[in-house]
Each structure stands twice: as C-alpha cells, then as structure tokens.
Backbone bond lengths (Angstrom), bond angles and torsions (degrees), N, CA, C in turn:
res aa  C-N    CA-C-N  psi(-1)  N-CA   C-N-CA  omega(-1)  CA-C   N-CA-C  phi
1 X - - - 1.459 - - 1.489 107.24 -
2 X 1.337 116.44 133.14 1.465 121.45 179.56 1.568 111.40 -62.79
3 X 1.281 116.30 146.17 1.464 124.18 178.59 1.568 110.31 -108.18
4 X 1.316 116.58 12.71 1.447 120.53 -179.55 1.570 108.09 -128.64
5 X 1.313 111.80 161.85 1.462 121.60 168.29 1.497 107.38 -94.75
6 X 1.276 119.11 128.96 1.480 123.33 -173.35 1.553 108.98 -115.33
7 X 1.336 116.38 126.41 1.423 123.05 170.45 1.507 109.07 -109.03
8 X 1.376 115.68 103.50 1.463 118.93 -179.98 1.554 109.94 -82.15
9 X 1.297 114.10 136.09 1.459 123.26 177.95 1.532 106.12 -121.03
10 X 1.327 117.21 100.73 1.453 122.25 -174.11 1.548 109.35 -107.92
11 X 1.337 114.75 129.31 1.443 120.91 -178.99 1.525 112.42 -119.62
12 X 1.323 118.49 132.54 1.428 121.89 175.19 1.529 107.45 -137.24
13 X 1.339 116.88 141.87 1.440 121.63 -169.98 1.545 111.35 -72.53
14 X 1.330 115.26 137.81 1.474 122.50 171.27 1.510 111.62 -103.55
15 X 1.338 117.16 -51.88 1.425 122.27 179.17 1.494 110.20 -149.02
16 X 1.332 121.11 -158.31 1.447 123.43 -170.55 1.520 113.15 -55.92
17 X 1.343 117.50 -48.23 1.498 118.77 -174.03 1.493 111.15 -128.28
18 X 1.337 119.78 16.08 1.457 120.95 177.39 1.525 112.13 -128.85
19 X 1.385 114.18 153.78 1.412 120.62 -171.34 1.541 110.58 -139.95
20 X 1.308 113.46 145.93 1.489 119.80 169.78 1.519 108.82 -74.32
21 X 1.295 117.32 124.26 1.455 122.63 -178.96 1.509 109.90 -115.13
22 X 1.303 117.71 130.36 1.457 121.59 177.74 1.523 108.48 -127.40
23 X 1.335 117.96 128.51 1.466 123.97 174.95 1.488 108.28 -104.99
24 X 1.315 118.41 131.91 1.447 125.46 175.27 1.472 109.38 -131.58
25 X 1.370 118.60 130.96 1.428 123.78 179.52 1.495 112.67 -111.23
26 X 1.355 116.25 122.00 1.448 120.06 -177.19 1.532 109.09 -119.73
27 X 1.346 114.26 134.76 1.430 121.62 179.64 1.555 109.57 -109.75
28 X 1.335 118.61 163.87 1.425 119.99 178.79 1.549 111.75 -53.90
29 X 1.309 113.77 144.44 1.490 118.17 -177.74 1.497 113.65 87.25
30 X 1.357 117.20 8.49 1.442 118.27 178.70 1.521 115.68 80.12
31 X 1.354 116.35 8.84 1.454 119.30 -179.15 1.531 111.17 -79.46
32 X 1.344 114.76 153.92 1.466 122.06 175.32 1.526 108.13 -125.45
33 X 1.388 115.82 89.01 1.452 120.32 -176.35 1.546 115.00 -62.82
34 X 1.325 114.60 -23.74 1.460 119.84 178.86 1.540 110.99 -120.46
35 X 1.270 116.67 143.26 1.469 119.95 173.83 1.472 111.55 -68.00
36 X 1.369 121.54 147.02 1.457 122.37 178.02 1.513 110.50 -57.94
37 X 1.341 114.14 147.29 1.481 119.64 177.19 1.507 109.01 -117.17
38 X 1.288 118.11 128.36 1.504 121.88 -179.58 1.516 108.68 -120.16
39 X 1.318 113.54 139.23 1.489 118.58 -178.64 1.554 108.36 -158.96
40 X 1.296 114.33 -177.18 1.500 119.94 -179.41 1.535 109.19 -110.52
41 X 1.329 115.67 132.43 1.479 120.29 -177.80 1.531 107.21 -115.04
42 X 1.331 114.80 127.57 1.486 120.40 176.02 1.542 108.59 -110.23
43 X 1.305 115.24 139.52 1.432 123.60 -177.72 1.540 110.21 -127.55
44 X 1.305 114.86 133.17 1.512 119.84 176.67 1.548 106.66 -100.22
45 X 1.323 114.00 90.53 1.472 118.83 -174.44 1.558 111.36 -66.33
46 X 1.315 115.87 -34.44 1.468 117.82 -177.94 1.552 108.25 -67.33
47 X 1.309 118.62 -43.03 1.467 120.36 178.66 1.515 111.44 -62.97
48 X 1.332 116.69 -41.06 1.455 120.50 179.60 1.503 110.95 -65.48
49 X 1.310 120.02 -34.72 1.425 122.95 175.89 1.500 111.72 -63.63
50 X 1.344 117.41 -41.26 1.462 122.07 177.19 1.500 110.74 -63.54
51 X 1.339 116.49 -34.67 1.513 119.98 -177.27 1.509 111.71 -87.04
52 X 1.318 119.12 0.45 1.483 122.19 -173.23 1.565 111.89 -52.52
53 X 1.319 120.46 -44.06 1.416 119.03 -179.06 1.544 117.02 -68.57
54 X 1.304 116.15 -12.82 1.492 123.30 -176.74 1.497 109.91 -113.31
55 X 1.371 118.38 91.72 1.488 120.31 -177.90 1.477 115.56 -56.10
56 X 1.398 118.27 -34.17 1.421 120.64 -177.51 1.566 110.98 -67.42
57 X 1.297 115.42 -48.59 1.504 119.39 -179.29 1.526 107.52 -67.83
58 X 1.312 117.20 -44.27 1.471 119.87 -178.45 1.523 110.98 -60.10
59 X 1.336 118.36 -42.84 1.433 121.41 -179.73 1.542 110.61 -67.58
60 X 1.319 117.58 -41.06 1.463 120.35 178.98 1.529 111.35 -63.42
61 X 1.363 117.05 -37.49 1.487 118.75 -179.96 1.485 109.74 -70.11
62 X 1.338 117.87 -44.57 1.465 121.78 -176.93 1.568 108.55 -66.95
63 X 1.323 118.44 -36.99 1.431 121.42 176.66 1.501 112.60 -61.81
64 X 1.354 114.13 -41.97 1.472 118.91 -179.23 1.542 109.29 -64.89
65 X 1.358 117.32 -40.16 1.451 119.46 179.89 1.536 111.48 -64.36
66 X 1.335 116.96 -38.64 1.469 120.41 -177.44 1.488 113.90 -81.45
67 X 1.344 118.04 -42.24 1.484 121.35 -172.14 1.511 113.04 -119.11
68 X 1.371 116.90 9.67 1.480 119.04 177.38 1.506 110.67 -66.57
69 X 1.300 119.29 -31.43 1.458 124.00 178.01 1.527 106.70 -66.59
70 X 1.371 118.05 125.87 1.487 121.78 -177.86 1.503 112.66 -56.86
71 X 1.324 119.48 -37.80 1.441 120.93 -174.97 1.552 109.06 -69.25
72 X 1.310 116.71 -42.51 1.478 119.80 179.74 1.524 110.27 -67.06
73 X 1.330 115.90 -41.17 1.471 120.31 176.92 1.530 111.76 -59.65
74 X 1.340 117.31 -45.58 1.426 119.05 -179.06 1.518 112.50 -68.86
75 X 1.352 116.08 -31.67 1.454 118.84 174.93 1.453 113.35 -59.78
76 X 1.381 115.70 -46.26 1.469 122.38 178.53 1.522 109.77 -61.34
77 X 1.352 117.28 -45.70 1.458 119.59 -177.74 1.545 111.14 -63.41
78 X 1.346 117.29 -41.94 1.465 119.68 -180.00 1.543 109.97 -64.51
79 X 1.288 116.53 -40.09 1.495 119.55 -178.73 1.509 109.98 -64.62
80 X 1.367 117.05 -42.07 1.465 116.54 -179.93 1.494 113.82 -72.58
81 X 1.348 116.57 -31.99 1.456 118.30 177.70 1.559 111.30 -64.08
82 X 1.334 117.44 -36.01 1.448 120.32 178.11 1.537 110.64 -70.82
83 X 1.302 116.99 -38.75 1.442 120.05 178.34 1.532 110.48 -65.33
84 X 1.355 116.05 -44.59 1.442 118.05 179.95 1.519 112.57 -67.06
85 X 1.323 119.27 -33.91 1.485 123.42 177.31 1.494 109.19 -60.44
86 X 1.373 117.24 -36.25 1.501 121.49 179.75 1.500 113.83 -85.85
87 X 1.369 115.30 -5.27 1.446 118.84 -179.78 1.489 114.82 73.52
88 X 1.332 116.71 24.85 1.441 122.16 -178.10 1.536 110.10 -121.98
89 X 1.388 116.84 154.34 1.454 119.80 -179.97 1.486 113.18 -70.67
90 X 1.350 117.44 157.75 1.441 124.13 172.43 1.513 107.56 -105.70
91 X 1.334 115.72 124.88 1.454 118.88 175.79 1.518 109.72 -103.24
92 X 1.310 115.37 126.33 1.487 122.42 175.58 1.561 104.73 -90.66
93 X 1.303 116.24 107.58 1.458 119.55 -177.94 1.491 109.95 -98.53
94 X 1.386 118.24 100.21 1.415 121.05 -174.31 1.533 108.25 -89.79
95 X 1.315 118.68 110.65 1.419 125.39 -174.80 1.513 109.37 -99.48
96 X 1.317 115.32 111.31 1.474 122.32 -173.85 1.515 109.71 -126.31
97 X 1.292 115.49 136.21 1.465 120.99 171.87 1.535 110.09 -68.46
98 X 1.335 121.10 115.96 1.461 122.01 -175.94 1.500 112.85 -64.67
99 X 1.365 118.24 -18.90 1.423 119.86 -178.88 1.567 110.28 -75.26
100 X 1.324 117.47 -15.57 1.464 120.83 176.98 1.492 108.91 -89.44
101 X 1.364 115.63 86.50 1.413 120.35 -173.05 1.532 115.31 -60.63
102 X 1.335 116.32 -36.21 1.506 118.63 178.09 1.539 111.15 -62.11
103 X 1.273 115.02 -43.35 1.454 119.19 -175.13 1.578 110.80 -74.11
104 X 1.335 114.50 -43.28 1.470 119.38 176.82 1.509 113.16 -64.51
105 X 1.337 116.44 -27.08 1.473 118.66 -174.79 1.491 113.34 -86.74
106 X 1.358 117.93 -3.68 1.469 119.43 177.11 1.531 112.77 -65.01
107 X 1.314 117.20 150.88 1.484 119.09 -179.88 1.516 111.10 -87.89
108 X 1.322 113.33 73.87 1.445 120.44 -177.30 1.529 112.46 -61.77
109 X 1.347 116.70 -25.22 1.431 123.15 -179.45 1.532 113.54 -66.24
110 X 1.344 117.14 -11.02 1.447 121.27 178.75 1.559 113.09 -90.68
111 X 1.354 115.07 1.76 1.459 119.06 -179.87 1.519 114.69 -55.15
112 X 1.286 118.04 137.44 1.471 123.93 177.27 1.526 112.06 -98.67
113 X 1.336 114.72 160.02 1.462 120.82 171.97 1.533 108.83 -69.94
114 X 1.312 118.00 122.40 1.471 117.77 -175.08 1.535 111.66 -70.23
115 X 1.328 119.37 -7.29 1.451 122.69 177.73 1.486 113.30 -89.57
116 X 1.341 115.90 -50.17 1.464 117.51 -172.37 1.555 112.96 -122.94
117 X 1.347 117.60 -0.50 1.435 120.88 176.88 1.508 116.67 80.22
118 X 1.296 120.77 3.21 1.420 124.26 178.91 1.580 109.74 -75.24
119 X 1.358 116.44 153.00 1.443 119.41 173.01 1.478 109.88 -56.54
120 X 1.384 118.35 129.19 1.400 120.48 174.73 1.530 113.97 -60.46
121 X 1.346 114.38 -35.30 1.473 117.93 -179.06 1.531 112.56 -71.73
122 X 1.328 118.33 -11.34 1.440 118.67 177.69 1.509 114.80 -86.62
123 X 1.307 117.29 -1.62 1.430 121.16 -174.93 1.535 111.61 -101.83
124 X 1.351 116.69 130.30 1.458 120.87 -174.58 1.524 112.32 -67.92
125 X 1.373 116.52 -27.50 1.460 118.50 -171.67 1.544 111.90 -100.58
126 X 1.362 117.76 5.44 1.459 122.01 179.56 1.544 109.11 -132.98
127 X 1.296 117.36 117.89 1.475 121.56 -173.51 1.501 109.08 -121.59
128 X 1.335 114.37 128.43 1.464 121.51 177.43 1.514 109.24 -98.52
129 X 1.352 118.01 125.34 1.409 124.10 -177.78 1.491 109.99 -132.50
130 X 1.394 115.71 124.55 1.459 118.89 173.47 1.547 109.06 -84.11
131 X 1.330 112.79 145.48 1.477 117.23 -179.38 1.521 108.30 -133.48
132 X 1.360 114.34 143.60 1.479 119.15 167.11 1.538 107.14 -67.45
133 X 1.321 116.14 125.92 1.464 119.88 -178.39 1.499 110.16 -75.47
134 X 1.329 117.08 129.62 1.412 122.37 176.30 1.535 110.47 -152.00
135 X 1.320 119.26 135.61 1.468 120.84 177.12 1.529 113.75 -56.23
136 X 1.313 116.21 -24.21 1.501 121.06 -174.26 1.532 110.61 -102.44
137 X 1.366 117.67 12.04 1.418 120.06 -178.52 1.548 111.35 -62.74
138 X 1.324 115.88 134.19 1.466 120.34 175.84 1.532 111.03 -124.55
139 X 1.291 119.03 141.87 1.463 121.13 176.55 1.502 110.60 -69.03
140 X 1.327 117.13 139.14 1.445 123.81 -178.40 1.522 109.53 -116.72
141 X 1.331 118.96 150.50 1.453 118.27 177.76 1.544 112.20 -67.84
142 X 1.269 120.48 153.08 1.450 123.29 -176.31 1.555 107.24 -72.02
143 X 1.329 115.21 147.07 1.473 119.79 176.83 1.529 108.11 -71.93
144 X 1.313 113.93 150.74 1.462 121.71 175.81 1.553 107.68 -66.54
145 X 1.333 118.95 127.50 1.467 121.80 -178.02 1.564 111.44 -68.98
146 X 1.316 115.42 148.05 1.486 119.61 178.47 1.529 108.55 -103.50
147 X 1.298 117.74 -22.32 1.504 122.35 -175.81 1.542 111.40 81.16
148 X 1.356 116.83 10.37 1.477 117.99 -177.99 1.527 110.16 -114.92
149 X 1.333 113.42 148.91 1.499 119.82 176.38 1.540 107.37 -133.41
150 X 1.349 111.91 157.12 1.494 119.70 178.12 1.505 107.80 -123.19
151 X 1.291 115.85 123.97 1.499 122.28 175.84 1.519 105.99 -111.72
152 X 1.344 113.88 121.84 1.509 119.75 179.75 1.511 105.14 -123.90
153 X 1.358 116.89 119.43 1.445 122.21 -177.95 1.529 108.82 -118.76
154 X 1.326 114.96 106.40 1.468 120.57 179.06 1.520 112.28 -82.86
155 X 1.338 115.52 120.70 1.500 119.51 -178.33 1.503 108.23 -125.38
156 X 1.313 119.50 68.62 1.478 121.49 -175.83 1.536 110.38 -66.14
157 X 1.261 115.46 143.20 1.505 123.92 179.19 1.522 110.84 -82.89
158 X 1.320 117.02 138.28 1.433 122.09 172.48 1.521 112.34 54.24
159 X 1.320 115.48 54.22 1.455 117.90 -177.01 1.509 113.22 -68.07
160 X 1.286 116.52 -39.08 1.471 117.98 178.78 1.535 112.89 -63.91
161 X 1.324 114.79 -37.03 1.518 118.97 179.94 1.518 110.65 -69.12
162 X 1.369 118.62 -33.94 1.459 119.95 -178.34 1.528 112.53 -85.13
163 X 1.368 117.77 -23.43 1.397 121.00 -175.00 1.523 111.87 -136.36
164 X 1.301 118.96 62.91 1.452 121.27 -177.35 1.508 114.48 -66.55
165 X 1.348 115.40 -11.56 1.489 120.24 -177.16 1.531 112.87 -84.02
166 X 1.295 118.95 0.30 1.475 121.24 -172.93 1.528 112.01 -68.37
167 X 1.331 115.22 147.18 1.452 120.99 178.87 1.527 106.84 -126.36
168 X 1.354 114.40 134.19 1.498 117.31 176.21 1.493 113.33 78.49
169 X 1.322 117.93 16.28 1.471 120.62 -178.22 1.540 107.10 -130.22
170 X 1.315 117.21 128.98 1.474 119.19 -176.08 1.504 111.83 -122.59
171 X 1.341 117.87 16.89 1.487 120.72 -178.71 1.521 110.29 -66.02
172 X 1.307 114.61 119.59 1.452 120.47 172.00 1.516 108.75 -107.77
173 X 1.305 120.38 -62.24 1.402 126.18 177.66 1.535 108.16 -122.35
174 X 1.285 117.93 121.95 1.482 120.51 175.36 1.495 110.42 -82.01
175 X 1.318 116.74 129.42 1.494 120.18 -179.77 1.553 104.35 -87.32
176 X 1.369 113.15 89.09 1.424 120.85 -175.75 1.497 113.58 -62.65
177 X 1.370 116.60 -38.59 1.470 119.73 -178.53 1.551 109.06 -65.57
178 X 1.303 118.99 -39.02 1.455 119.62 175.90 1.480 112.96 -62.55
179 X 1.342 116.49 -41.86 1.495 120.11 -179.49 1.512 109.64 -67.40
180 X 1.316 119.17 -37.19 1.464 122.15 178.14 1.515 108.65 -62.81
181 X 1.345 118.18 -45.84 1.448 121.58 -179.43 1.534 111.40 -62.88
182 X 1.319 117.21 -42.10 1.468 118.87 177.62 1.507 112.79 -63.06
183 X 1.306 116.38 -41.06 1.473 120.81 -178.84 1.514 109.22 -67.35
184 X 1.301 116.46 -41.11 1.495 120.85 179.74 1.506 111.88 -58.77
185 X 1.335 115.30 -41.29 1.478 119.76 -177.49 1.555 108.41 -72.78
186 X 1.308 117.27 -38.78 1.461 120.35 -178.87 1.511 111.72 -68.73
187 X 1.349 117.93 -30.37 1.456 120.49 -170.98 1.562 109.06 -116.87
188 X 1.270 117.79 28.24 1.487 118.40 -175.66 1.528 112.78 -62.95
189 X 1.330 117.15 -24.71 1.493 118.71 179.66 1.505 114.15 -81.47
190 X 1.342 116.21 -0.20 1.455 119.82 -178.88 1.547 113.34 -115.75
191 X 1.305 114.31 156.29 1.478 121.06 168.34 1.520 105.74 -76.73
192 X 1.338 114.35 107.42 1.452 120.05 -167.07 1.542 112.17 -104.36
193 X 1.331 116.67 122.52 1.461 120.61 172.19 1.493 109.14 -96.94
194 X 1.351 116.34 138.32 1.464 121.90 -173.64 1.525 109.30 -115.21
195 X 1.351 114.26 127.45 1.473 120.11 169.47 1.520 107.42 -110.02
196 X 1.351 119.41 116.87 1.418 123.47 176.26 1.492 108.48 -160.44
197 X 1.323 115.84 145.19 1.469 121.64 -177.45 1.526 112.67 -83.78
198 X 1.336 116.71 -179.84 1.487 121.98 178.06 1.503 111.14 -55.11
199 X 1.361 116.65 150.89 1.440 128.42 0.17 1.500 115.91 -89.38
200 X 1.375 118.39 3.81 1.434 120.31 -176.78 1.526 115.15 -93.42
201 X 1.343 115.46 -6.29 1.440 119.51 -178.21 1.543 108.15 -169.46
202 X 1.341 115.53 -178.65 1.423 119.67 -178.69 1.563 110.31 -123.57
203 X 1.303 116.30 27.04 1.475 119.25 -174.60 1.523 110.30 -133.54
204 X 1.333 119.18 78.72 1.455 120.24 175.44 1.525 111.14 -57.58
205 X 1.331 115.11 149.16 1.473 118.40 -175.39 1.503 109.04 -82.68
206 X 1.372 116.25 84.97 1.480 120.65 176.21 1.581 103.91 -93.53
207 X 1.342 114.91 164.25 1.483 118.91 178.96 1.492 112.31 -58.37
208 X 1.371 118.02 -44.82 1.438 119.34 -177.77 1.499 112.47 -65.79
209 X 1.358 118.62 -42.03 1.422 122.29 179.41 1.528 111.60 -63.91
210 X 1.289 117.30 -41.63 1.489 121.65 178.88 1.522 108.77 -62.21
211 X 1.352 116.38 -49.67 1.440 119.69 -177.63 1.530 113.04 -61.69
212 X 1.347 115.28 -42.15 1.483 120.95 177.31 1.489 112.02 -59.28
213 X 1.336 115.90 -43.57 1.516 120.84 -179.49 1.490 111.13 -63.70
214 X 1.342 117.51 -38.29 1.464 121.49 -179.89 1.513 110.50 -66.42
215 X 1.343 117.80 -32.19 1.431 122.44 -177.78 1.535 111.90 -65.15
216 X 1.340 117.27 -19.34 1.434 120.17 177.63 1.538 113.15 -71.16
217 X 1.333 116.11 -17.74 1.486 121.71 178.34 1.459 111.60 87.35
218 X 1.361 119.74 112.79 1.439 125.65 -179.59 1.519 109.30 -138.22
219 X 1.361 115.79 158.84 1.463 120.60 176.83 1.500 110.24 -83.85
220 X 1.377 116.48 -31.90 1.471 118.64 -173.30 1.550 110.09 -136.11
221 X 1.289 118.02 135.25 1.456 123.26 169.04 1.509 106.73 -109.42
222 X 1.328 116.05 120.12 1.487 121.84 176.59 1.514 106.63 -112.90
223 X 1.333 114.95 100.84 1.475 119.31 -172.35 1.540 108.65 -109.11
224 X 1.305 116.96 120.79 1.470 122.97 177.97 1.519 107.71 -111.05
225 X 1.304 118.04 120.49 1.451 122.41 -178.94 1.530 113.29 -159.80
226 X 1.329 116.14 141.91 1.451 116.21 174.17 1.503 113.69 -63.61
227 X 1.295 115.85 150.96 1.480 121.19 177.24 1.496 111.09 -140.84
228 X 1.299 116.67 151.75 1.457 118.85 -178.63 1.534 108.81 -156.83
229 X 1.340 115.21 164.43 1.452 121.06 176.20 1.482 109.91 -102.92
230 X 1.352 115.64 140.02 1.447 123.04 178.17 1.540 108.70 -109.80
231 X 1.304 117.08 126.65 1.473 121.39 177.81 1.525 110.37 -84.88
232 X 1.324 115.04 120.18 1.425 122.58 174.74 1.523 113.65 -125.41
233 X 1.317 117.56 161.74 1.493 116.50 -179.69 1.500 114.22 -52.20
234 X 1.325 118.64 -35.52 1.450 121.15 -179.27 1.575 113.23 -82.67
235 X 1.366 116.80 -0.52 1.461 119.95 179.97 1.524 111.73 128.18
236 X 1.316 116.64 -174.65 1.460 121.10 -178.28 1.531 110.32 -89.16
237 X 1.295 114.58 141.03 1.447 120.48 178.04 1.537 112.46 -127.05
238 X 1.301 117.33 147.99 1.520 122.58 -177.23 1.503 107.62 -83.58
239 X 1.353 114.81 137.03 1.498 119.85 170.54 1.478 106.17 -128.18
240 X 1.361 114.72 131.02 1.461 122.61 174.53 1.516 106.89 -104.90
241 X 1.313 116.84 136.58 1.440 120.95 -175.48 1.505 113.47 -101.19
242 X 1.373 115.90 103.56 1.441 121.05 167.93 1.555 108.33 -91.02
243 X 1.309 116.96 -155.66 1.472 119.69 -176.23 1.499 110.97 -132.55
244 X 1.380 115.19 151.21 1.455 122.85 163.86 1.547 106.82 -78.34
245 X 1.324 116.07 173.07 1.458 118.86 178.49 1.534 112.95 -62.82
246 X 1.356 117.29 -28.71 1.437 122.09 179.46 1.520 113.66 -87.07
247 X 1.313 115.79 5.09 1.467 120.80 179.10 1.468 116.47 87.87
248 X 1.337 119.91 -2.54 1.433 121.29 178.57 1.543 109.70 -73.98
249 X 1.353 118.35 157.78 1.444 120.52 -175.76 1.538 114.31 -68.11
250 X 1.304 114.71 142.83 1.471 120.41 174.46 1.522 107.09 -126.07
251 X 1.337 113.89 108.68 1.482 120.47 -178.61 1.512 109.21 -75.63
252 X 1.320 116.00 122.53 1.493 119.72 -177.55 1.520 108.13 -120.83
253 X 1.301 115.69 126.01 1.520 121.49 -179.53 1.523 109.29 -73.46
254 X 1.359 114.61 166.14 1.457 119.27 -179.61 1.552 111.44 -60.55
255 X 1.356 120.23 -46.15 1.475 117.89 177.73 1.525 113.06 -59.42
256 X 1.337 117.29 -39.70 1.437 121.23 -178.27 1.584 110.29 -68.45
257 X 1.328 113.96 -38.48 1.481 115.21 179.56 1.529 111.00 -66.68
258 X 1.304 117.82 -39.36 1.412 121.05 179.18 1.547 111.75 -68.04
259 X 1.358 113.04 -31.55 1.449 118.00 174.78 1.500 113.11 -65.85
260 X 1.347 116.46 -37.31 1.443 121.50 176.29 1.498 111.92 -62.63
261 X 1.366 115.45 -46.25 1.432 119.37 -179.12 1.547 113.76 -68.85
262 X 1.392 113.66 -34.59 1.432 119.41 -178.12 1.538 111.94 -74.18
263 X 1.355 116.75 -15.54 1.472 118.98 -174.98 1.503 113.82 -71.39
264 X 1.294 119.11 -7.07 1.466 122.76 -179.55 1.506 110.93 -145.25
265 X 1.313 117.26 -143.04 1.469 121.50 -174.55 1.510 109.45 -92.98
266 X 1.366 118.57 117.52 1.447 120.99 178.32 1.534 108.00 -79.70
267 X 1.320 117.20 126.60 1.530 118.86 -178.64 1.509 110.59 -69.10
268 X 1.322 116.89 157.08 1.479 121.50 174.55 1.535 111.53 -55.39
269 X 1.312 116.16 -40.80 1.481 120.31 -177.15 1.470 110.42 -120.59
270 X 1.350 118.40 127.51 1.482 123.62 175.89 1.481 108.13 -121.05
271 X 1.363 115.23 126.56 1.447 122.34 177.63 1.569 108.63 -114.07
272 X 1.358 114.16 118.94 1.461 121.41 -179.46 1.514 107.07 -108.43
273 X 1.329 117.03 122.30 1.471 120.23 -179.56 1.539 110.83 -133.78
274 X 1.353 114.22 134.66 1.425 118.94 169.40 1.546 109.31 -86.17
275 X 1.314 118.98 135.13 1.481 119.79 -177.09 1.479 114.13 -69.11
276 X 1.326 114.50 156.90 1.474 119.68 165.74 1.493 107.32 -69.63
277 X 1.334 119.07 137.32 1.443 120.68 -178.30 1.500 110.78 -138.26
278 X 1.359 114.85 158.32 1.426 119.30 -178.08 1.491 111.33 -93.09
279 X 1.360 116.13 133.18 1.471 122.37 -175.83 1.473 112.05 -91.73
280 X 1.366 115.03 -176.61 1.481 120.18 -179.07 1.530 110.02 -63.81
281 X 1.298 116.64 -26.04 1.460 119.33 -177.93 1.515 114.26 -88.78
282 X 1.335 114.62 5.83 1.499 119.18 178.24 1.507 114.89 84.02
283 X 1.327 118.21 1.33 1.489 121.53 -176.79 1.504 107.85 -98.96
284 X 1.406 113.38 145.40 1.460 119.00 177.26 1.530 108.49 -85.03
285 X 1.359 114.20 139.30 1.449 117.08 177.55 1.559 106.38 -156.41
286 X 1.339 113.66 170.59 1.488 120.54 177.25 1.477 111.43 -60.83
287 X 1.367 116.41 130.96 1.444 119.47 -174.42 1.518 114.75 -87.73
288 X 1.327 117.98 -5.54 1.424 121.37 179.41 1.552 110.68 -129.40
289 X 1.369 115.74 67.59 1.475 117.78 -176.47 1.444 115.88 -63.81
290 X 1.358 119.07 -17.67 1.448 121.43 179.32 1.532 112.34 -85.25
291 X 1.311 116.87 -5.66 1.475 120.07 -178.97 1.503 110.84 68.22
292 X 1.344 119.04 36.51 1.450 121.70 -174.15 1.491 114.50 -60.26
293 X 1.344 117.55 -35.89 1.478 121.80 -174.81 1.535 113.29 -62.49
294 X 1.359 116.11 -22.15 1.470 120.16 -179.14 1.554 109.04 -64.74
295 X 1.308 118.53 -20.66 1.455 119.31 177.17 1.503 113.67 -61.30
296 X 1.355 117.02 -20.21 1.461 120.48 177.80 1.479 114.00 -79.16
297 X 1.337 117.61 -18.18 1.458 122.31 -170.00 1.540 112.26 -55.09
298 X 1.338 120.43 -55.82 1.485 118.82 -176.02 1.541 112.34 -57.49
299 X 1.315 118.22 -42.40 1.434 121.97 179.01 1.501 115.21 -61.59
300 X 1.361 116.45 -40.67 1.490 122.08 177.64 1.504 109.17 -66.41
301 X 1.289 118.53 -45.11 1.451 121.72 -179.55 1.517 110.03 -62.96
302 X 1.305 117.19 -38.72 1.446 120.94 179.31 1.535 112.89 -61.79
303 X 1.327 115.67 -27.10 1.461 121.10 -179.83 1.506 112.27 -77.68
304 X 1.366 118.81 -12.87 1.436 119.66 175.10 1.536 113.21 121.03
305 X 1.332 119.07 -0.59 1.471 119.08 175.48 1.493 109.74 -62.15
306 X 1.319 119.67 141.69 1.483 122.74 179.20 1.480 110.10 -80.99
307 X 1.295 120.01 -25.32 1.468 122.07 -179.05 1.538 110.25 -155.80
308 X 1.332 115.00 147.83 1.482 120.77 175.99 1.485 106.97 -136.21
309 X 1.356 116.41 131.16 1.455 122.80 173.82 1.550 106.47 -113.37
310 X 1.344 112.93 125.82 1.461 116.35 179.75 1.570 110.05 -142.72
C-alpha cells in the first residue's frame, strides 16, 4: 500500500502547441478523494526557449501555464491540503510521453508553488517526479533510504584539444572547487562520497569507477560533467565527457552512459549537471547552453529512478 498521496499530471498532445491535461489524485489504499480533472494546456515553447538561461522567469512562466487556470490551481491546493492533513508527502507524478522531445525537454524542475511562489523542489512535503508514460504504469513503493549520496565531478583536461568537433559546449576549464562546494551544500543532509580527480582528489570519474561506486547503493547520484553534440552524417549525437585515468577526456555516447548506469543500482534520485566553465573571453558561464544532458532523462527514468534533475 502506498504511503504517499499522488497527484498524477498526464499530458497527451492535441496539436502543435496544446495538450490534453488530466489530473488524478490518489490517496493511500487506492482511494480517489477527488474526481479527475481534464482540461487543455497551451505552451509557448518559443518564449520558454528565450527564458531558458533564467530559471526564475522560466519557472514562473511554466507555472503560470500549468496552474494559471483556477480549476487546476484549486485541484493542486486541495490535493496538498489532504496530504498535509494526513501528515504524508504529496508526489506530483508528471507522466510524459518520451517520444515528445519538446515536452520532455522542458525544465519542469523549475516549477513554482502556485500559492506562495517557492520552488516546488525545495519543499519537503511536495515531490516532483517525472515518469515515462505508459498505459500499464503502476505505482511502486518507495525504496528504503540509505542516507548516502555519490557526487562525481568530471574535470577532463584539454577538452577542446581532444574534441574540437563539439557543438554547443564551451567548457574550457571546469571550476572543480566551485562544483564541490555546490554539491556539498545541495547534499549536506547525506553521507556524501566524492569522486574527483587531481588536485582535489585522486579518483577521476572513469566509467568503471562510477559504476563501482553506484554498486555500493546510494539515494542520490549528483553527476557533474561537460556535454556536447557531435555532428555526424546521420545527425547530431550527444556525448558526455567522463575521464580516462590520466584525466584526459573520454567521450561517452548516450547508449554507453545508460549502460554504465544500468550496470548496477540506479539511485532513486539522479541529478545531472553541466559545470560552469570559463569561455574565451575569460567569463564563467553555463557549459551546456543547448541543454544536451536532458536527453538522458527518459532513459534514466526507464531504468527505475524516481526522479531526474537535468
């Protein structure tokens, strides 16, 4: 029996920029305290693309699209009130067809609370979870927490020299200390194991080392790595950069990266982050402006992760 209240948000395409949206609220014991709510959702993908570098504005715009309708907003509020009254968390189960790249690629993790404007992901009693949409999907009980996290920060040397073919990637020098500090703050509640190469550690993020660390069992994987697109005759393909033992770049394709993660225990929560990197003008900026790492999200969810942030 589930120990959470679940608010399913299911989206299916109607036309170019609008979707059929259905909200279903499930309580422990298979009960449905609220009748399903069906409506039409419209999304301005061009505007969201413009807002991509600004998480605050992006999240506000996406929240308005999803919860701006009074009926949908009230449905969410009623569902959370019932969960809070029972002292249980509310899970927002976002069911998206992975074949709809535009919809799956939206930054749903930037959603705000429609009542007070806070990040939904910052609230202990409200959890946002992306799901691979399937007619046969069944809710599963949550895994018992271990209290452990794994932070892996890939800092390959001379990335531009080894991979001059990259598109949409501007990583020159990864600020490993900054990434370590960010990960430490994000995972302060966990016993955190760190994989990072010299000079901050002695464990470059190689495929074998990453897979072995995951086999120990953790609640969270926080993976920081440069990513880029490679142009081939058959189209563009994603490459994630891990490291060789000597710290040189190792370009890993999407299927290979999923194979590495699948080789052991997939954590309930996977966080994929492109590092801040220094550009030719000496300024630090996001090293994955195309959002390439998000292409891993459907595959990671399919393996059984309860949530993926990218």
